[in-house]
Biopython code that builds the backbone (N, CA, C, O; Angstrom):
import numpy as np
from Bio.PDB.StructureBuilder import StructureBuilder

atoms = [
    (1, "MET", "N", (-6.934, -13.563, 8.791)),
    (1, "MET", "CA", (-6.510, -12.181, 8.729)),
    (1, "MET", "C", (-7.640, -11.287, 9.244)),
    (1, "MET", "O", (-8.786, -11.433, 8.818)),
    (2, "SER", "N", (-7.335, -10.387, 10.134)),
    (2, "SER", "CA", (-8.313, -9.449, 10.691)),
    (2, "SER", "C", (-8.647, -8.365, 9.679)),
    (2, "SER", "O", (-7.826, -8.004, 8.836)),
    (3, "THR", "N", (-9.860, -7.857, 9.776)),
    (3, "THR", "CA", (-10.284, -6.735, 8.948)),
    (3, "THR", "C", (-10.975, -5.712, 9.842)),
    (3, "THR", "O", (-11.226, -5.959, 11.022)),
    (4, "LEU", "N", (-11.272, -4.572, 9.258)),
    (4, "LEU", "CA", (-11.992, -3.515, 9.950)),
    (4, "LEU", "C", (-13.427, -3.477, 9.461)),
    (4, "LEU", "O", (-13.675, -3.590, 8.261)),
    (5, "ASN", "N", (-14.375, -3.320, 10.372)),
    (5, "ASN", "CA", (-15.757, -3.057, 9.996)),
    (5, "ASN", "C", (-15.925, -1.541, 10.031)),
    (5, "ASN", "O", (-15.896, -0.931, 11.100)),
    (6, "VAL", "N", (-16.099, -0.940, 8.862)),
    (6, "VAL", "CA", (-16.136, 0.514, 8.737)),
    (6, "VAL", "C", (-17.562, 0.988, 8.482)),
    (6, "VAL", "O", (-18.285, 0.415, 7.668)),
    (7, "GLN", "N", (-17.953, 2.042, 9.189)),
    (7, "GLN", "CA", (-19.244, 2.701, 8.969)),
    (7, "GLN", "C", (-18.994, 4.191, 8.765)),
    (7, "GLN", "O", (-18.334, 4.837, 9.580)),
    (8, "LEU", "N", (-19.529, 4.733, 7.666)),
    (8, "LEU", "CA", (-19.530, 6.175, 7.435)),
    (8, "LEU", "C", (-20.950, 6.651, 7.685)),
    (8, "LEU", "O", (-21.889, 6.180, 7.044)),
    (9, "VAL", "N", (-21.111, 7.586, 8.617)),
    (9, "VAL", "CA", (-22.434, 8.017, 9.033)),
    (9, "VAL", "C", (-22.532, 9.538, 8.944)),
    (9, "VAL", "O", (-21.696, 10.264, 9.483)),
    (10, "ALA", "N", (-23.582, 10.007, 8.244)),
    (10, "ALA", "CA", (-23.900, 11.433, 8.220)),
    (10, "ALA", "C", (-24.955, 11.676, 9.291)),
    (10, "ALA", "O", (-25.448, 10.733, 9.910)),
    (11, "ALA", "N", (-25.293, 12.919, 9.503)),
    (11, "ALA", "CA", (-26.269, 13.248, 10.550)),
    (11, "ALA", "C", (-27.619, 12.584, 10.305)),
    (11, "ALA", "O", (-28.330, 12.260, 11.256)),
    (12, "ASP", "N", (-27.979, 12.377, 9.042)),
    (12, "ASP", "CA", (-29.310, 11.874, 8.719)),
    (12, "ASP", "C", (-29.348, 10.470, 8.108)),
    (12, "ASP", "O", (-30.432, 9.958, 7.830)),
    (13, "ARG", "N", (-28.185, 9.833, 7.891)),
    (13, "ARG", "CA", (-28.199, 8.521, 7.228)),
    (13, "ARG", "C", (-26.861, 7.801, 7.363)),
    (13, "ARG", "O", (-25.835, 8.412, 7.662)),
    (14, "LYS", "N", (-26.896, 6.494, 7.138)),
    (14, "LYS", "CA", (-25.670, 5.720, 7.012)),
    (14, "LYS", "C", (-25.248, 5.808, 5.550)),
    (14, "LYS", "O", (-26.012, 5.437, 4.660)),
    (15, "VAL", "N", (-24.049, 6.293, 5.301)),
    (15, "VAL", "CA", (-23.568, 6.520, 3.943)),
    (15, "VAL", "C", (-22.974, 5.247, 3.355)),
    (15, "VAL", "O", (-23.237, 4.922, 2.197)),
    (16, "TRP", "N", (-22.178, 4.522, 4.136)),
    (16, "TRP", "CA", (-21.527, 3.311, 3.643)),
    (16, "TRP", "C", (-21.126, 2.442, 4.828)),
    (16, "TRP", "O", (-20.798, 2.948, 5.901)),
    (17, "GLU", "N", (-21.156, 1.137, 4.623)),
    (17, "GLU", "CA", (-20.661, 0.188, 5.612)),
    (17, "GLU", "C", (-20.034, -0.981, 4.873)),
    (17, "GLU", "O", (-20.573, -1.458, 3.875)),
    (18, "GLY", "N", (-18.888, -1.442, 5.372)),
    (18, "GLY", "CA", (-18.234, -2.577, 4.739)),
    (18, "GLY", "C", (-16.950, -2.959, 5.455)),
    (18, "GLY", "O", (-16.557, -2.344, 6.445)),
    (19, "GLU", "N", (-16.311, -3.991, 4.925)),
    (19, "GLU", "CA", (-15.055, -4.483, 5.477)),
    (19, "GLU", "C", (-13.883, -3.825, 4.760)),
    (19, "GLU", "O", (-13.908, -3.642, 3.543)),
    (20, "ALA", "N", (-12.856, -3.472, 5.530)),
    (20, "ALA", "CA", (-11.676, -2.817, 4.962)),
    (20, "ALA", "C", (-10.414, -3.367, 5.597)),
    (20, "ALA", "O", (-10.427, -3.873, 6.719)),
    (21, "SER", "N", (-9.326, -3.256, 4.852)),
    (21, "SER", "CA", (-8.021, -3.663, 5.390)),
    (21, "SER", "C", (-7.304, -2.489, 6.031)),
    (21, "SER", "O", (-6.398, -2.683, 6.841)),
    (22, "ALA", "N", (-7.709, -1.251, 5.671)),
    (22, "ALA", "CA", (-7.088, -0.056, 6.247)),
    (22, "ALA", "C", (-7.986, 1.154, 6.005)),
    (22, "ALA", "O", (-8.807, 1.168, 5.088)),
    (23, "LEU", "N", (-7.808, 2.168, 6.849)),
    (23, "LEU", "CA", (-8.522, 3.433, 6.707)),
    (23, "LEU", "C", (-7.570, 4.546, 7.111)),
    (23, "LEU", "O", (-6.824, 4.412, 8.080)),
    (24, "TYR", "N", (-7.598, 5.648, 6.362)),
    (24, "TYR", "CA", (-6.740, 6.789, 6.647)),
    (24, "TYR", "C", (-7.615, 8.032, 6.730)),
    (24, "TYR", "O", (-8.508, 8.216, 5.902)),
    (25, "ALA", "N", (-7.371, 8.881, 7.711)),
    (25, "ALA", "CA", (-8.169, 10.092, 7.888)),
    (25, "ALA", "C", (-7.292, 11.213, 8.420)),
    (25, "ALA", "O", (-6.321, 10.975, 9.138)),
    (26, "ARG", "N", (-7.650, 12.441, 8.056)),
    (26, "ARG", "CA", (-6.942, 13.612, 8.585)),
    (26, "ARG", "C", (-7.725, 14.132, 9.775)),
    (26, "ARG", "O", (-8.905, 14.464, 9.657)),
    (27, "THR", "N", (-7.066, 14.201, 10.917)),
    (27, "THR", "CA", (-7.672, 14.707, 12.143)),
    (27, "THR", "C", (-7.059, 16.062, 12.477)),
    (27, "THR", "O", (-6.128, 16.514, 11.811)),
    (28, "VAL", "N", (-7.582, 16.698, 13.503)),
    (28, "VAL", "CA", (-7.028, 17.992, 13.918)),
    (28, "VAL", "C", (-5.600, 17.825, 14.459)),
    (28, "VAL", "O", (-4.862, 18.803, 14.575)),
    (29, "GLU", "N", (-5.217, 16.597, 14.786)),
    (29, "GLU", "CA", (-3.869, 16.331, 15.303)),
    (29, "GLU", "C", (-2.928, 15.786, 14.241)),
    (29, "GLU", "O", (-1.760, 15.528, 14.530)),
    (30, "GLY", "N", (-3.420, 15.604, 13.000)),
    (30, "GLY", "CA", (-2.591, 15.100, 11.913)),
    (30, "GLY", "C", (-3.202, 13.872, 11.250)),
    (30, "GLY", "O", (-4.310, 13.450, 11.580)),
    (31, "GLU", "N", (-2.449, 13.311, 10.306)),
    (31, "GLU", "CA", (-2.903, 12.142, 9.542)),
    (31, "GLU", "C", (-2.928, 10.906, 10.439)),
    (31, "GLU", "O", (-2.015, 10.678, 11.233)),
    (32, "LEU", "N", (-3.992, 10.114, 10.295)),
    (32, "LEU", "CA", (-4.189, 8.934, 11.126)),
    (32, "LEU", "C", (-4.377, 7.732, 10.217)),
    (32, "LEU", "O", (-5.181, 7.781, 9.286)),
    (33, "GLY", "N", (-3.650, 6.659, 10.471)),
    (33, "GLY", "CA", (-3.806, 5.411, 9.737)),
    (33, "GLY", "C", (-4.318, 4.337, 10.684)),
    (33, "GLY", "O", (-3.762, 4.131, 11.763)),
    (34, "ILE", "N", (-5.391, 3.648, 10.270)),
    (34, "ILE", "CA", (-5.999, 2.618, 11.096)),
    (34, "ILE", "C", (-5.854, 1.278, 10.396)),
    (34, "ILE", "O", (-6.287, 1.123, 9.254)),
    (35, "LEU", "N", (-5.255, 0.321, 11.063)),
    (35, "LEU", "CA", (-5.133, -1.053, 10.586)),
    (35, "LEU", "C", (-5.853, -1.964, 11.576)),
    (35, "LEU", "O", (-6.131, -1.545, 12.699)),
    (36, "PRO", "N", (-6.159, -3.200, 11.182)),
    (36, "PRO", "CA", (-6.789, -4.118, 12.135)),
    (36, "PRO", "C", (-6.006, -4.207, 13.442)),
    (36, "PRO", "O", (-4.778, -4.123, 13.450)),
    (37, "ASP", "N", (-6.728, -4.376, 14.537)),
    (37, "ASP", "CA", (-6.183, -4.477, 15.892)),
    (37, "ASP", "C", (-5.577, -3.170, 16.406)),
    (37, "ASP", "O", (-4.731, -3.184, 17.299)),
    (38, "HIS", "N", (-6.009, -2.045, 15.842)),
    (38, "HIS", "CA", (-5.545, -0.727, 16.295)),
    (38, "HIS", "C", (-6.040, -0.478, 17.715)),
    (38, "HIS", "O", (-7.102, -0.966, 18.102)),
    (39, "THR", "N", (-5.291, 0.262, 18.470)),
    (39, "THR", "CA", (-5.674, 0.680, 19.814)),
    (39, "THR", "C", (-6.951, 1.519, 19.749)),
    (39, "THR", "O", (-7.089, 2.345, 18.847)),
    (40, "PRO", "N", (-7.885, 1.329, 20.683)),
    (40, "PRO", "CA", (-9.098, 2.149, 20.691)),
    (40, "PRO", "C", (-8.759, 3.641, 20.775)),
    (40, "PRO", "O", (-7.818, 4.040, 21.461)),
    (41, "LEU", "N", (-9.547, 4.457, 20.060)),
    (41, "LEU", "CA", (-9.333, 5.903, 20.097)),
    (41, "LEU", "C", (-10.591, 6.629, 19.672)),
    (41, "LEU", "O", (-11.493, 6.051, 19.065)),
    (42, "LEU", "N", (-10.631, 7.900, 20.000)),
    (42, "LEU", "CA", (-11.667, 8.823, 19.566)),
    (42, "LEU", "C", (-10.945, 10.107, 19.193)),
    (42, "LEU", "O", (-10.195, 10.655, 20.001)),
    (43, "SER", "N", (-11.167, 10.594, 17.970)),
    (43, "SER", "CA", (-10.453, 11.779, 17.515)),
    (43, "SER", "C", (-11.377, 12.663, 16.692)),
    (43, "SER", "O", (-12.338, 12.181, 16.092)),
    (44, "VAL", "N", (-11.083, 13.957, 16.666)),
    (44, "VAL", "CA", (-11.854, 14.934, 15.911)),
    (44, "VAL", "C", (-11.275, 15.041, 14.501)),
    (44, "VAL", "O", (-10.066, 15.198, 14.331)),
    (45, "LEU", "N", (-12.154, 14.954, 13.482)),
    (45, "LEU", "CA", (-11.720, 15.071, 12.092)),
    (45, "LEU", "C", (-11.443, 16.528, 11.741)),
    (45, "LEU", "O", (-12.072, 17.439, 12.279)),
    (46, "ALA", "N", (-10.499, 16.733, 10.838)),
    (46, "ALA", "CA", (-10.175, 18.075, 10.372)),
    (46, "ALA", "C", (-11.290, 18.606, 9.477)),
    (46, "ALA", "O", (-11.998, 17.834, 8.831)),
    (47, "GLU", "N", (-11.438, 19.915, 9.444)),
    (47, "GLU", "CA", (-12.377, 20.552, 8.522)),
    (47, "GLU", "C", (-11.875, 20.322, 7.096)),
    (47, "GLU", "O", (-10.673, 20.394, 6.841)),
    (48, "SER", "N", (-12.779, 20.051, 6.183)),
    (48, "SER", "CA", (-12.443, 19.818, 4.769)),
    (48, "SER", "C", (-11.353, 18.766, 4.618)),
    (48, "SER", "O", (-10.366, 18.985, 3.914)),
    (49, "GLY", "N", (-11.530, 17.627, 5.277)),
    (49, "GLY", "CA", (-10.552, 16.553, 5.216)),
    (49, "GLY", "C", (-11.033, 15.400, 4.355)),
    (49, "GLY", "O", (-12.173, 15.383, 3.891)),
    (50, "GLU", "N", (-10.146, 14.438, 4.151)),
    (50, "GLU", "CA", (-10.469, 13.242, 3.391)),
    (50, "GLU", "C", (-10.399, 12.017, 4.285)),
    (50, "GLU", "O", (-9.622, 11.963, 5.239)),
    (51, "VAL", "N", (-11.226, 11.041, 3.958)),
    (51, "VAL", "CA", (-11.146, 9.710, 4.556)),
    (51, "VAL", "C", (-10.920, 8.755, 3.398)),
    (51, "VAL", "O", (-11.711, 8.716, 2.455)),
    (52, "ARG", "N", (-9.832, 7.979, 3.468)),
    (52, "ARG", "CA", (-9.511, 7.011, 2.434)),
    (52, "ARG", "C", (-9.707, 5.608, 2.995)),
    (52, "ARG", "O", (-9.208, 5.283, 4.073)),
    (53, "ILE", "N", (-10.434, 4.790, 2.257)),
    (53, "ILE", "CA", (-10.753, 3.434, 2.702)),
    (53, "ILE", "C", (-10.159, 2.445, 1.716)),
    (53, "ILE", "O", (-10.345, 2.569, 0.505)),
    (54, "GLU", "N", (-9.440, 1.457, 2.248)),
    (54, "GLU", "CA", (-8.915, 0.352, 1.444)),
    (54, "GLU", "C", (-9.822, -0.847, 1.703)),
    (54, "GLU", "O", (-9.587, -1.604, 2.645)),
    (55, "PRO", "N", (-10.869, -1.035, 0.868)),
    (55, "PRO", "CA", (-11.797, -2.138, 1.122)),
    (55, "PRO", "C", (-11.131, -3.494, 0.899)),
    (55, "PRO", "O", (-10.142, -3.600, 0.173)),
    (56, "VAL", "N", (-11.684, -4.521, 1.527)),
    (56, "VAL", "CA", (-11.152, -5.869, 1.364)),
    (56, "VAL", "C", (-11.236, -6.288, -0.098)),
    (56, "VAL", "O", (-10.312, -6.909, -0.624)),
    (57, "SER", "N", (-12.338, -5.950, -0.750)),
    (57, "SER", "CA", (-12.466, -6.214, -2.185)),
    (57, "SER", "C", (-12.864, -4.924, -2.880)),
    (57, "SER", "O", (-13.693, -4.170, -2.372)),
    (58, "GLY", "N", (-12.280, -4.671, -4.030)),
    (58, "GLY", "CA", (-12.565, -3.438, -4.756)),
    (58, "GLY", "C", (-11.422, -2.455, -4.638)),
    (58, "GLY", "O", (-10.397, -2.728, -4.013)),
    (59, "SER", "N", (-11.626, -1.301, -5.258)),
    (59, "SER", "CA", (-10.572, -0.284, -5.278)),
    (59, "SER", "C", (-10.746, 0.720, -4.144)),
    (59, "SER", "O", (-11.798, 0.804, -3.512)),
    (60, "ARG", "N", (-9.684, 1.474, -3.911)),
    (60, "ARG", "CA", (-9.668, 2.489, -2.850)),
    (60, "ARG", "C", (-10.826, 3.463, -3.032)),
    (60, "ARG", "O", (-11.174, 3.840, -4.151)),
    (61, "MET", "N", (-11.411, 3.859, -1.910)),
    (61, "MET", "CA", (-12.500, 4.826, -1.912)),
    (61, "MET", "C", (-12.062, 6.054, -1.128)),
    (61, "MET", "O", (-11.404, 5.951, -0.093)),
    (62, "VAL", "N", (-12.438, 7.211, -1.640)),
    (62, "VAL", "CA", (-12.094, 8.470, -0.992)),
    (62, "VAL", "C", (-13.361, 9.296, -0.822)),
    (62, "VAL", "O", (-14.104, 9.507, -1.780)),
    (63, "VAL", "N", (-13.606, 9.762, 0.400)),
    (63, "VAL", "CA", (-14.729, 10.658, 0.667)),
    (63, "VAL", "C", (-14.197, 11.922, 1.334)),
    (63, "VAL", "O", (-13.191, 11.895, 2.042)),
    (64, "THR", "N", (-14.885, 13.011, 1.096)),
    (64, "THR", "CA", (-14.540, 14.285, 1.719)),
    (64, "THR", "C", (-15.499, 14.520, 2.878)),
    (64, "THR", "O", (-16.714, 14.386, 2.731)),
    (65, "VAL", "N", (-14.943, 14.869, 4.020)),
    (65, "VAL", "CA", (-15.763, 15.161, 5.195)),
    (65, "VAL", "C", (-15.454, 16.581, 5.659)),
    (65, "VAL", "O", (-14.370, 17.107, 5.409)),
    (66, "ASP", "N", (-16.409, 17.184, 6.330)),
    (66, "ASP", "CA", (-16.215, 18.530, 6.852)),
    (66, "ASP", "C", (-16.417, 18.476, 8.364)),
    (66, "ASP", "O", (-17.500, 18.759, 8.876)),
    (67, "GLY", "N", (-15.347, 18.104, 9.060)),
    (67, "GLY", "CA", (-15.418, 17.965, 10.507)),
    (67, "GLY", "C", (-16.089, 16.665, 10.905)),
    (67, "GLY", "O", (-16.395, 15.828, 10.055)),
    (68, "GLY", "N", (-16.314, 16.499, 12.189)),
    (68, "GLY", "CA", (-16.901, 15.281, 12.732)),
    (68, "GLY", "C", (-15.908, 14.565, 13.625)),
    (68, "GLY", "O", (-14.997, 15.181, 14.178)),
    (69, "PHE", "N", (-16.092, 13.248, 13.764)),
    (69, "PHE", "CA", (-15.148, 12.489, 14.577)),
    (69, "PHE", "C", (-14.997, 11.073, 14.051)),
    (69, "PHE", "O", (-15.805, 10.599, 13.252)),
    (70, "ILE", "N", (-13.958, 10.412, 14.507)),
    (70, "ILE", "CA", (-13.687, 9.024, 14.166)),
    (70, "ILE", "C", (-13.511, 8.254, 15.465)),
    (70, "ILE", "O", (-12.830, 8.710, 16.383)),
    (71, "SER", "N", (-14.127, 7.091, 15.532)),
    (71, "SER", "CA", (-14.055, 6.231, 16.706)),
    (71, "SER", "C", (-13.546, 4.866, 16.279)),
    (71, "SER", "O", (-14.004, 4.311, 15.281)),
    (72, "VAL", "N", (-12.599, 4.324, 17.034)),
    (72, "VAL", "CA", (-12.040, 3.000, 16.749)),
    (72, "VAL", "C", (-12.129, 2.173, 18.019)),
    (72, "VAL", "O", (-11.710, 2.609, 19.091)),
    (73, "ASP", "N", (-12.691, 0.952, 17.885)),
    (73, "ASP", "CA", (-12.777, 0.048, 19.034)),
    (73, "ASP", "C", (-13.019, -1.370, 18.532)),
    (73, "ASP", "O", (-13.984, -1.610, 17.807)),
    (74, "HIS", "N", (-12.167, -2.300, 18.901)),
    (74, "HIS", "CA", (-12.308, -3.715, 18.553)),
    (74, "HIS", "C", (-12.539, -3.934, 17.053)),
    (74, "HIS", "O", (-13.501, -4.602, 16.674)),
    (75, "ASN", "N", (-11.679, -3.386, 16.203)),
    (75, "ASN", "CA", (-11.742, -3.525, 14.742)),
    (75, "ASN", "C", (-13.010, -2.948, 14.133)),
    (75, "ASN", "O", (-13.374, -3.295, 13.009)),
    (76, "SER", "N", (-13.678, -2.077, 14.860)),
    (76, "SER", "CA", (-14.841, -1.369, 14.353)),
    (76, "SER", "C", (-14.488, 0.115, 14.275)),
    (76, "SER", "O", (-14.082, 0.719, 15.268)),
    (77, "VAL", "N", (-14.649, 0.699, 13.077)),
    (77, "VAL", "CA", (-14.325, 2.106, 12.863)),
    (77, "VAL", "C", (-15.604, 2.825, 12.437)),
    (77, "VAL", "O", (-16.271, 2.418, 11.486)),
    (78, "THR", "N", (-15.935, 3.894, 13.152)),
    (78, "THR", "CA", (-17.100, 4.704, 12.805)),
    (78, "THR", "C", (-16.638, 6.122, 12.528)),
    (78, "THR", "O", (-15.964, 6.742, 13.351)),
    (79, "VAL", "N", (-17.012, 6.630, 11.352)),
    (79, "VAL", "CA", (-16.718, 8.012, 10.973)),
    (79, "VAL", "C", (-18.051, 8.740, 10.925)),
    (79, "VAL", "O", (-18.951, 8.344, 10.186)),
    (80, "VAL", "N", (-18.181, 9.811, 11.715)),
    (80, "VAL", "CA", (-19.424, 10.581, 11.784)),
    (80, "VAL", "C", (-19.117, 12.021, 11.402)),
    (80, "VAL", "O", (-18.213, 12.646, 11.958)),
    (81, "SER", "N", (-19.889, 12.543, 10.436)),
    (81, "SER", "CA", (-19.712, 13.918, 10.004)),
    (81, "SER", "C", (-21.045, 14.467, 9.516)),
    (81, "SER", "O", (-21.849, 13.729, 8.948)),
    (82, "ASP", "N", (-21.286, 15.761, 9.733)),
    (82, "ASP", "CA", (-22.496, 16.389, 9.211)),
    (82, "ASP", "C", (-22.464, 16.460, 7.692)),
    (82, "ASP", "O", (-23.507, 16.373, 7.043)),
    (83, "ALA", "N", (-21.278, 16.615, 7.126)),
    (83, "ALA", "CA", (-21.148, 16.770, 5.684)),
    (83, "ALA", "C", (-20.190, 15.724, 5.124)),
    (83, "ALA", "O", (-18.988, 15.764, 5.387)),
    (84, "ILE", "N", (-20.736, 14.783, 4.347)),
    (84, "ILE", "CA", (-19.923, 13.745, 3.710)),
    (84, "ILE", "C", (-20.211, 13.782, 2.216)),
    (84, "ILE", "O", (-21.356, 13.613, 1.797)),
    (85, "ASP", "N", (-19.171, 14.003, 1.412)),
    (85, "ASP", "CA", (-19.297, 13.927, -0.047)),
    (85, "ASP", "C", (-18.931, 12.497, -0.432)),
    (85, "ASP", "O", (-17.754, 12.137, -0.456)),
    (86, "ALA", "N", (-19.949, 11.679, -0.734)),
    (86, "ALA", "CA", (-19.752, 10.256, -1.002)),
    (86, "ALA", "C", (-19.586, 9.959, -2.482)),
    (86, "ALA", "O", (-19.726, 8.803, -2.883)),
    (87, "SER", "N", (-19.295, 10.949, -3.306)),
    (87, "SER", "CA", (-19.148, 10.707, -4.746)),
    (87, "SER", "C", (-17.966, 9.789, -5.051)),
    (87, "SER", "O", (-17.901, 9.215, -6.138)),
    (88, "GLY", "N", (-17.022, 9.639, -4.102)),
    (88, "GLY", "CA", (-15.872, 8.773, -4.311)),
    (88, "GLY", "C", (-16.093, 7.339, -3.862)),
    (88, "GLY", "O", (-15.152, 6.546, -3.856)),
    (89, "LEU", "N", (-17.320, 6.991, -3.486)),
    (89, "LEU", "CA", (-17.624, 5.628, -3.033)),
    (89, "LEU", "C", (-18.119, 4.780, -4.178)),
    (89, "LEU", "O", (-18.816, 5.262, -5.072)),
    (90, "ASP", "N", (-17.749, 3.493, -4.144)),
    (90, "ASP", "CA", (-18.317, 2.534, -5.092)),
    (90, "ASP", "C", (-19.776, 2.317, -4.732)),
    (90, "ASP", "O", (-20.150, 2.353, -3.560)),
    (91, "ALA", "N", (-20.577, 2.096, -5.724)),
    (91, "ALA", "CA", (-22.006, 1.849, -5.481)),
    (91, "ALA", "C", (-22.225, 0.540, -4.766)),
    (91, "ALA", "O", (-23.365, 0.174, -4.482)),
]
sb = StructureBuilder()
sb.init_structure("model")
sb.init_model(0)
sb.init_chain("A")
sb.init_seg("    ")
for serial, (resi, resn, name, xyz) in enumerate(atoms, 1):
    if name == "N":
        sb.init_residue(resn, " ", resi, " ")
    sb.init_atom(name, np.array(xyz, "f"), 0.0, 1.0, " ", f" {name:<3s}", serial, name[0])
structure = sb.get_structure()
């Protein structure tokens, strides 16, 4: 079974990295759902949006982002934002 390698990156640090079965994010064009083998894309995140991660192990994680972008390529997902509230991440 394929998984996604997800990286959440702020301007000054890597916030989280891990394997996930799905990721959902709100972009300026609407809600986006990413599953393994998704078509490559680059999209702008909405202001004051959420990114929801379904990790391979553990419970759903939710982070708040304030703009930025999301990149998907070959089961690798990178979320970059200047402002990431990571209080919803597992340690």
